N, C-alpha and C positions, 0 to 999 in steps of 0.2 A: 464581302467579308470572306477571308480564307477559312479553311477547315481548322478547327481547334484540336491540338494534340495534348496540351497540358493546361490545367487550370489551378490557380491558387484561390482558395475560398476562405475569406475571413468571415467567420460566423459571429453573430451577435444576437441580441434579444429580438429585434424587430427588422433590421435592415442588414442584409449580407452584401459584402463587396466581392465582385468577381473579377479576376485578372487572368485572361487566357492568351496563350501564345501558340503559334503554329509550329510545324516541324522545323522550320528555319530559325525559330526563336523570335520572330517578329510578333509584336503585340497585335492580337486579333480582336480581343474583347476586353473592355474596361468599363464596367457598369455596376450600378447598385440594383439589388433585387430584394423585394420585400419577402419576409418569411413565408407568407402565404403562397408565393409564386415560385419558390425555389425548385420544388419538384417539377413544376410545369416547365421551367426554364431548362432543367437538365434532361427532361424527357425529349425535348426537341433537338438535343445535341447528339452527335455520334459518340460511341464509347471512347472515353479519353481518360487520362491520368489526372486525378484530382487530389490536391494536397490540402490538408486541414491541420491546424494546430490542435493538439490533444488537450482541449479545455472542456468545460461543462457543455454537454449536449453533443460533443463531437462524435461519440460512438453511435448515437442515435442517427445522426446525419450520414455517417459512414455506412451504416446498415441500409438506410433508405437509398443512397446513391448506388451502392453495390447491387441492389435489387434491380436498378435500372440498367445495369450492364457496365457501369463505370468501374475503373480501378481506383480505389481510394487508399491513400497513405496518410496516416496520422503521425505527427512529429511533435516532440517536446518543444514548447514555446521558447525555452532558453536556447535551443539549437537553431531556431529560425532567426533569432534576434541578430545574429552575425550578418545576415543578408539584408538587413533593413538599411535603406539609403536615406540619409538626411532625416527630415522630421517624421514623427510617428503620426500616421493617420490611417484610416481604413484602406485607402487606395495603395499606399506604400506597404502596408502590412500584407495585403493580398499579393502584391508584386514580389515581396520577399518570400512568401510561402511558395509561390509559383517557381521561383528560382531554386529554393532550397530542396524542393521535392525531387528534383532531377539530379542532385549531387550524388555521386557514387558512394561517398563516405557517410551519407546521412543515415542516422539511426531512426527506426520507425517504431511506433507503438501499435501492437496488434489490436484489432477491433474486438471489443468485448461483446459477447452475446447478451441477450436480455436475461438469460438465466444467471450468467456471471454477475451482471449488475444487480440483479435481485438479491443474490447472495451477499454481495458487498454492502447492500443497504442494511441487511441484518447486522453485519459486522460494524458498520459505521454507527448505526443506532445504538448498539451495545456499547461501543466506545464512548459515545456522547453521554449515555446514562451513567457509565462507570465514572467518567470525569465529574459529572454532577454529584454523584453519590460521595465521591472523595471530597468535594468542596463542602457538602453538608456535614460530613464526618469531621472535617477540620473545624468548621464553624461550631459544631456542638462541643467538641473537645476544648476549643478555645474559650467558649462561654463558661464551661464547667471547670475550668482549670483550678478555681479556688477550692473545689471539692476533692482534689487529688488527681494524679495522672493515671486514671483507670482507662481500660479499653472502652471502645465505643459501646459495646454491648452492655457493660456495667453502667455507663452513663445513661443509656436509654432506659434501663430499669429504674434508675433514680427519677428520671423525668416522668415515667409512667406511673410512679407511686404518688398518688395525690396526697397521701398522709405524710410524706417526707417534708418536714418543715424547713429543710436547709435551703430550699429554693423560694424566693419571694414570689408572690402571686403574679406580678407583672413579668418577671423573668420566666416563670413557668409557662405563661401564655405564648411567649416567643419561642421557647424551646419546644413546646408541643407542636407548633407549626413545623419546625425543622424536623422533628422526630417523625411526624406523619409523612412528610415529604421523603425522608430517608427510607421509611418502610415501603412506600408506594414505588419508589424507584428500584429498590431491591427486588420487589415482586415483578416489576416489568423486565428487569434484567434476566430474572429466572425464566420468564416466558420466552424472551428472545433466544436464550441459550437452548431451550427445548426445541425451538424451530431449527436452530443450527445443528443440533444433534440428530434431528430427524433427517435433515438434508445430508448430513455426514453418512448416516446408515444407508441412504439410497444411492450414494456416489461411490463407485468402485475405486476411482483415483484417490479419493479422500481416505478410504479405508486402508489402502496400501500405504499411504504416507503416514498413517497413524502407527504403523509398525516400527518406524524409526524412533529410538529412544529420545525423548525430549519433545516429541510432537504429539499433541492430543487432538480431539475433534475440532477445537477452535482454531488452532494453527493450521491443521490440515485443510479445512474448508477455506480458510483465508488464502492459503497458497493456491488452491484450485481456482478460486475466484479471481485473484489478482494476476496470476501468471497466465492462465489460459493455455496458450500454445508454448509448451516447454521447448520445442525445437526452434523457436525464435532465438534462443540463446545458443551460441556455438559451444559453450563449455559451462561447467559448473561455476567457474570463477566469474564468468560474465554475469550469471544470475546473481551471485553474491555481490558483485559490483553494482548491479541494478538495484539491489535492495539497500546497498550502502554499508556493506560489512567488510570492505577492503580498505587498507590504509591510503591516506592521501600521499601523493608523491611530490617531492621537491627535488627532482633529479636534473642534473645538468653536467655537461662535460664528462660523461661516463661515470659520474659518481651518483649512486642511488641513495636518496634520503627519503625514508618513509616515516610518516607521522601517524597520528591517530585517525580514526575514521571520520569522514566528513558528514555534514548534515544533509547531503544530497541523497537521493535514492528514495525508496518506498519506506516512509517513516513508520507506517502501521505494521508492515511485516517485520521491520527491524525491531520494533518495540516488542512484538510477540515472540520472535525468535530469541532475543536476548533475555527476556523475562523467563522463558522456558529453560534456557541454558543456565540461568542463575539457579533455578530450582533443581536442575540436575546436579550442579556443582555443590549446592548446599547438602543434598542427599549424599553425595559422594564423600563429602567431608565428615559426615556423621557415621556413615555405614561402610565407607570404603568403596572402591570400584575395581573391576577386573580389566578395565580399559587402560593399558599402559600409557597410551598417548595422553589421555585425560589426566592421569595421575602425574605424569611428568610436567605437563604444562601448569597444573595446579601448584606444583612445587616451585616452579621457576617464575611465575607471573602472579600479579595481584588478581584477586577474584574477578573483578570486572573485566580485566583484559582477557582472562581465561574464558569468561562467558562470551565475549565477542568472538574469540577464536572458535569456541564450540558452536556458536550460532552460524558462523561461516561454514564450518564443516557440515552441519546439519543441512544447510541450503545446498551444498554441493552434492551430498548424498541424495537429497530429494530430486535434484536434476538428473542424476545418473539413473535413478530408479525409473523415473517417468519417461525419459528418452529411450531407454533400453527395454522398457516394458517388464522390468524385473520386480521381484519382491525383496524386502530387506533381508540381508544376510549378516548374521553376527560375525564380525571380523575374527579371524583366528588369532589366538594369543601367541605371540612370538616369545621365545625364551630371552630373558634379559642378557645383555652382553656381559661377558666375564670381566 
């Protein structure tokens, strides 16, 4: 068996598929390895380039293999699919990964540290609980629609009042269950947010990001956890494109046609940034703004389009600050054109 230079590793729950080639591109290894013997297998190999699809547990295996001296590159599965030949199976997937990892134009996913992934767990848990709380709120308001379109807080007071005879006993039993769940989830969300704020205060990068108008502790810590290596992006626009805040292109023959933003990218960061941009715009509409750029785009575009544009700008500012090691500087106000 010749010496291996590049390996495509298709990871799974129990059995991993290995496809290795030599310097000349000839196949050297094609075998299945059980999960328990993966590290033993790579320990016996000389340092080589290992390609893995960026799927669940990929960052864990990347850290483990890098500790053994191997160079690991994680790739988005959608980019690897173009190199898959014929039918999909583990062996063909590993061969496609092995071929894709050597392509000069391939884009890679930085390996996240355990601290980054721990921070993301806080954010994902909070996101799940917020979604569940919204479902409970919708259910409560739907069941109580006959009592008037009050806010959730007012409806919860009615449910908690056992002397209120507007609710039948059977309905009160069901609504009590939902109300208790709503209260418990709200308390758990508050606990998670306290941990996020504690992490935010201990992280210098996160505190710098919070200086940007429209970014709070939640968004700042999410950016630190999700992005990790800011220099992996060559420009602020590349970061905005990775998040999914740039328009889709339908350009051909030298004619540029731009549409709305796509559903690709980091959906969680996009949701956070657009939500915060909406809050900034709502405040600006009520109290005015000194930012000429924001005032002009609010005049020309619908509020949601303006929010996406502002979220794009916030992402670019965050990239510039992190890459250059600077702090946020309030832009100088330019005199309006005569």
